[in-house]
C-alpha positions, 0 to 999 in steps of 0.5 A: 577860308581865303587867308593871307598872313601878315608876313605876306601882307608886308613882303607883297603889299597891295598885290597880295590883297588884290590877288586874294580878293579874286577868291572872296573876303581875305582873313589877315592872320597874325601869329596864326590867329585872325586879325582882320577881314578885308572885302571888296567895296561892293561886298562892304556896302551890301554888308552895310545896307543889310545891317541898316534894314535890320536896325531901321525896318520902316514904318510898315514893319513897325505898324505890322508889329505894333502891339497896342498898350491901351486899356480902353475897348473898341467900344469905349473908343467908338462911343468917345468919338461918337460923343465928340462928333455929336458935340460938333453938331451943336456948335 
């Protein structure tokens, strides 16, 4: 794990972060416990986009996973549609 202590951060500032980022995400340790993680902007954007796709997978995903809750059978629906179409001819 790529770590940086708060003492190092206070002493060396942004230079310490830039050096550590060369090896991946930087875990900031405070009192020997993880306190924060610093990522490159590109890594952060990738993380946000991945989360967004998981939360909003899109219409195709919704359609593929849709479970109908109706109580009518296919035959009943077809019969109703046929009746409606027949009523159009009368007008």
